[in-house]
Residue, then its C-alpha position, 0 to 999 in steps of 0.5 A: m922797515r921800522i926806523p923809531l922817530s926820536f922823542f925830540y922830532m916827535s914834538k916838533l912834527t903835527k900828527n898827520q906828518l907822523k902819521f905820514l912819515n911812519a906810512l913812508v916807512d911801511h912802503r919803503g918812501l912812495i909817496s902815493r901809497a904812504a898818501d892812500q894809507c892816510s888818506l891824505h893828498r900827496t901835495l901835503h907831503y911837498k908842503w912839509l918837505a918845503s916849510s919842515d926841515v925837521y920833517k925833511q930830515e926825517y924825510d931823508a932818513i927814510n929815504e936813506a934806510s930803503v936805500d940801504m935795505v935795497e942794496n943789501a938786497l941786491l948783494e945778496l942777489i950778487d953773493n948768490g950768483d946773479t948775473a944781471a945783479t952783479i952786471f948791474f952793480l958793476k955798471t953803477k958803482g963800477k964806473q970807475r973801473g970802466y964798467i960802463e957801457r957807453s957810444e962815442i961817435t967820430g968822424a972817418d978813421g977816428g977823426p973828428v964828426q964832419t958838419t955843415q951848417v945849412i942856413l934856410e929863408f923863408t919868406d911869407k909871400v904866397d903866390p895866389k896862383r900856385g896856392d903856395v909860398g914862393 
């Protein structure tokens, strides 16, 4: 997966930022792997995200491309009859149609759950004869 960085953006980024962004492309957005490839600490990436709108924009584009690629792979699995992939897709994309797992907790006969409030009072006095709080 290669995403060409535009010439405009290239001129706004440092060599290390460009190197890191290209490594992110190579490793589908995985920050630790990109940092290892570049021999840079991953905290630099977070610093650049906070300080450079151009870097953040390029990073976001890399992430979107990675998600697109994985979605395409998921759709291929579905097209090939993979049941687990189909279920996963419906649980994530088909929620509005009722494809969701959830638990509902109700009281007796579907009514509200009954609760009881318990208030405990503690003292800080210790009974020296018994060795406990009393």
